[in-house]
N, C-alpha and C positions, 0 to 999 in steps of 0.2 A: 101784759107786755107784747105778746104775740099779735093780740088784737090791735093794740095801738100801732105797731109796726105795719099792719096790713093796711089799716086805715090811712096812716101817713103816706104810704106808697101809692095809694089812690090818687093823692094830689099830684097833679101833673107837673106843677113847678119842682116840688121836692122830689119827685122820681126822677126828673131831668138832672137836678143837681147831685143825687146819689150816684146815677149811672155816669154822668160825666165826670164827677170828682173821682169816683172809683177808679176809673181808667187812668185818670190824671195822678191819683195817688201811687198807684203801682210803677208808672213810668217816673214819677218824680223822686219816689223812693229810690227807684233804679239809677235815677240820675245822680242822686246824692251818693249812692254806693259807687257809681262810676267815679264821681268826684274825689271821694274817700280813696279809692283805688290810685287815682291819678297822683294825689298827694302822697300817698304811701310809697308810690313807685320814685317819685322824684326825691322824697326824702330819703330813701334808701340807697338811691343811685348817686345823688348829690348832696346829701346832707342837708341841714337846717339852713346853711349859707346859701346853697344852691336853689333852695326852694324860696328863700327870701328874694334873691335876684329876679328869680321868674316872677314871683307874685308883684313886686315893684314895677316891672315892664309891663306887665299886662293890665295893672292898673291904670297907668298914664295912657295907655291905648283905649281903656274903657272910658277915661275922662274926656278925651277928645271926641270920641265916639258920641258920647253923651251930648256934646255941645253941637256936634255935626247933626244930630238928629232933630234937634229943636222941638222935642216933644211929639214929633209926627207919628211915632210908632203908637204911641198910647191914644192919640187922637184918631188913628186908623180904627182901633178897637170901637169907639164910640160911633163913629160914622157908618162903618161896615155894619155893625150890628143893627143899628137902626134902619139902614136902607134894606139890609137882607130881610128883616121882619116884615118889610112892606114890600118885597119883591121888587125893589128898584135897582135891578143889577146893572143897568147902563149907567146910574149914577155912581156906583161904585167903580166902573171902569174909568169914568171921567175924573172921579176923585183920585184914583190912583195916579194917573198921568201927571195931576197936578203935583201931587206929594213927591213923586219920583224926580220931577224936574227941580224942585226946591232942594231935596235930599242931595241930589248929584253936585250942586253948586256948594252947598254949605259943607259937604263932606271934602271936597277938594281944598276949600280955604281952611278947614280944621287940619288937614294933612299938612299942608305947608306951614302953618303955625307949629305944628307938634314937631316937624323935622328941624325947623330954624331954631326951636326953643329947647332942643334936646339938651345940650351941654349945661344950660343954667338949671334945668329941672334936675338933672341928674346930680349936679353938685349939691343942690338944695337936699336931695332925700338919699344921697349915697348910693346912687344906682348907677348902672353901667350905660352911659349915653349912646353907645352903639346899638344897644338892644333898642332904645326909644327911637332912634333913627330909622331903623329897620322896619319897626311896628307902625311908623307914620304913613308908610304905603299901604297899610291894611285898614285905614279908616273907613274908606268907602265900602269894601265888602263887609266889614262888620256892622256898619249902619243899615246896609241893605238886609243883611241876615235878620237883625232885630226887627226891623220894619215888617219882614214877611212872616216871622213867627208871631208877632203881635196880631197881624191880619188874619192869620189862621184862627187865631183865638177869636176874633170878631165874627169869623163864620161858624164858630162853634165846634171847629176841627180840633177838639180837645186833645185827642190822642197825638195827631201830628204836632200840635203846638207844644205840648208836654215833651215831646221827644226832642224837638229842636231846642226849647228852652232849658231844658234840664239835663239832657243825656248826650245829644250829638257831638257838641264841642269837646266834652271830656273824653267820649269814646274814640273819636278821631285823634285826640292828642295822645291818648294812650298808645294807640297803634302806631302813630307817627314817632313816638319817643322809642318804642321797642324796634322799629325798623331803623331808625337813624343811629341809634345806640350800637347797632351791629356794625356800623362803619366808622364811627368816632365816638370817644368817651369825653369829649369836650363838655365843658360846662354850658356851652351854647345850644345844647340839644334840647332843653326844655322849651325854651322861647322859639326856636325854629319849628319844633313840633307843633306848638300852639298856633302859630302863624299859617302852617300848612293846613291846619284844621278849620281856621277861620274862612279860608277860600273854598274849601270843600263844602262846608255847610252853608256858606252863602249861596251857592249853586244849587244845592239840594233844597234849601228852603223856598228859593224862588220857583223851581220846578213844582213843588208840592202845592204852594199857593196858586200857582197858574191853573193846575189841574183841579184843585178843589174849587176854585171859582167858576171854571167852566161847567164843572158837573152840577154844582148848585144852581146856576143861572139857566141851565138847559130848558128852554120852553117855559119860563116862569115870569119873564120880565113884564113889570107892570107898566101901563100905558104913561103914568105919572113918573116924571124925571125931575131931579133936582140937580142944580149946578151950584156949587159954592164958590165964592170968589177967594182969591188967594189971601186977601187981607183978612177975610172971615176965618179962614182956616188958620192962619198964624195968630190971629187974636185968641184961639182957643188952645193952640199947640204951645205957643211960647211959654205961658203960665205953667203948662204941664212940665215944659222943660226945666223951669226952675224948680219945680216940685221934684223932679227926677234927679236935679242936680243936688239938691239938699238931701234925697235919700242916699245918693252916692256918697256925698260927705259923711253921712251917719255910718254907711257901711265900710267906707274905705279910708277915711281921715286918719282913723287910729293906726292903720298899717302905714300909711305915708308918714305919719308923725313919729311912729316907732322907728322908721328908717332915718328920719332927720334928726332925732333927738337923742343924745347918749343918755342911756339909762344906768342905773347902779351897776348892774351887772356888766355892761359895756366898759364903764370906767375902770372896774375891777379886772377887766380883760378875760371874764368868764365866758362872754359871748362877744358877738359882732351885732351891728344893727341889723345886717341882713339875717342873721340867725334869730334874733328876737322876732322880727317879721315872719319868718318861716314858722316858729313855734306858735306864735298868737294867730296866724293864718290857719294852722292846723286845729286850734282850739275852736276857731270860728266856724270852719267847715263842719266840725263834729257837731256843733251846737245846732246847726242849720237842719240836721235831721228832726229836731223838735218843731221846727216851722213847716215840715211838709205838709201836714194836713191844711194849714192855713193856706199855702200857696196852691195846693191842689183844688181845694173848693173855690178859692178866687178865680181860678182859671175858667170855671163854667159859671160861677155866680156873677162875674162882672158884667158880661153880655146880658144876663137877666136883670141885672140892676138897671142897666141902660134901656132895656126894653120897657120895664114897668114904669119907668121915669118918663120914657117918651109917650107912653100911653096914658099917663097921669094917674096910674094906679097905685096910689099911696099905700093902700092897705095890703096889696099884693107885694109891694116893695118891702113893707115891715115884716110880712111873713118870711119871705125868702131871706131877709138879714138875720132873723132870730132863728130860722131852721140852721142856715149855713154856720152861725156862731156856736150853736150847740153841738154841732157835729165837730167843728174844729177844736173846742175844748176837751172833748171826751177822747179824742184820738191823740192829741198832744200829751195829756196827762200822764199816761202810763210810760211814754218814751222819755219824759223829764225824770220820772221816778227812777227810771233805769240809769241815766246819766248821773244822777247824784249817788247811785250806789256804787258804781264802778268807774269812776273817773279815771283813776290811776292806770288801770288796766287798758282802758281804751287809748289814752294817750301814749301809754307804753308800746303800743303795737308800732309806733313810728320811730322809737328809739328811746334811750334814757333820758336824753337831753331834752325831749318833749314834755317829760313829766312836770316840768317847770311851769307849764301852762294849765295846770289842773285847777287851781283857783279861779282863773280867768274862764275856764270852759264851763265851770258850775254857774259863775255870775252871767255869762252870755246865755246859758240855757234859761236861767230865771227871766231874763228878757224876752225870750221867745214865748215863755209861759203867760207873761202879760199881754203879749200881742194875742195870744190864742183867747185869752179872756175878753180882750176888747172887741175882737171880730174883724171883719174886713173893711175897717173904717176908712182907710185910704182909698180903696177902691170904690166905697159907696160914695165918697164926696166926688172923685174924680168922674164917676159916671151919671152923676146928678146935677151937673153944671157948677159945682162948687169948687172947682179946681183952683180959684185964687185963694179961697180960704185954706185949702190944703197946703198950698204953697207957703203961705204966711206962717202956719203951725209949723211945718218942717224947717223953715229957714230959722225960726226961733229955737228949735230943737237943735238944729245944726250948730248955731252960735253957742249953745250950752255945751254941746259935745267937744266943740274945738276948745272952748276956754277950759273946760274940766281936763281935756287931754294934756294942754299946755302946763296946767298946774300938777296934775297926777303922774304923768309919764316920768319926768325927771326924778321923782321921789319912789315910784313903786313899779315902774317899767310896764310888762305887759299887763299886770294886775291893774294898774292905774288906767290903762286904755280900757280894760273890761268894765271898770267900774263907770267911766266916763261914757261908754257905749249904753251900758244898761240903764243908767239915770236918764239919758237923753231919750232913749228908746220908751221907758215908762211915761216921760212927760209928754212926748207927742202922742202916744196912743191914747192916754187919759183925756188929753186936750181934745182930740179928734171925736172921742165918744161924746163929749158935751157939744161940740160942733154940730155932729149929727142930729143930736136931740133938739138943738136949736133951730136948726134949718129944716128938718124933716118931722119933727115931732115925736120921736121915739128913741130910746136907748138901744145901741147895738150890742152891749155886753152881755154875758150869760153867768148867773151865778147858780151853781148846782143846788137843787132842793129849795129854792126859791122861786116862786112864780111872779 
């Protein structure tokens, strides 16, 4: 075993994944811990109802930010990674000017739509429309924040990317909650704190990317330069936006529908819609610990996928995919076993009312295990020019998710939402495994003890 590990570490690509994902793993685990603490803090200070109002407000902000981004953040990973591997740094500077100009216009349009549609949206999901109107002013900084941390990922600045992606927002929100709560105990505190954090991380991520790009480009620029047209950029980014939209639906539609649909507990007066959202969000947040390996390895593997594909090295791509999937599986398995062993204890930390989400927590954790078994299928398709296939698969999965939520939430509440989420997650993961096989010629999944 020791000899095998030494030989594996001699492999340049595997060694890079190990080192990069190791840093990312600890930062992402720390980020999940910060998210856990933030949820715990809001739950204890404002209860499940306050947590639910907060979740619904930030979900709408994320939805309109997703529309504003037009998939440009993910497109940046692909182009920046490809340009950087060929030392085409001037091309990166030109590419950035193009996407920033597009993003500025689209974000302003999205902000206006969010502001003027705040009341009907709030009525639909039983949310506070004032929170939605206030959040509308933060679409632009949120979009720029996401663009810059994904651009750091393209430069392989994994530590910086992981900090901003997983930890920064939660950390600054916690600090802001604690400070603002000293002056007021209003239920508005969580959303105000979140918006303050958006502004702070937007500035910090911009400064971090600007510094990293200058350091990487110093004295290395290739004479060969590329300029992409706006239409070419949008032709790639818009399908990615649809893919991201479907992923958003997969991740957030259950919470929005729990807010909009009365469940058996709500009808009996045992909980409110906001409380159900808060409890489900807590179960979802806890289950995300099982996805930490997948997200950590994705952060360094995605640029590697793009590099191998750009250089037409199919064998190298296959090797990296199999190495990364194996690592993801073995890190995820023990976490899921722990979750299955003590779910009531973990949820009980937030309060007795949160134990209602125990079955949902177990189901959601099962979905994360299937994702680990399948590997980085979504990222593989994105980074190898198969974003249209990815979008179609995710779109179909989202339809399944919405339909199941409509059927199951009125009957089973948060458990129905968890069943819908797990079934749709299994569907799109397995379907993407076969899509990778068809397009690239190999399976991405890992089965232990089977070669």
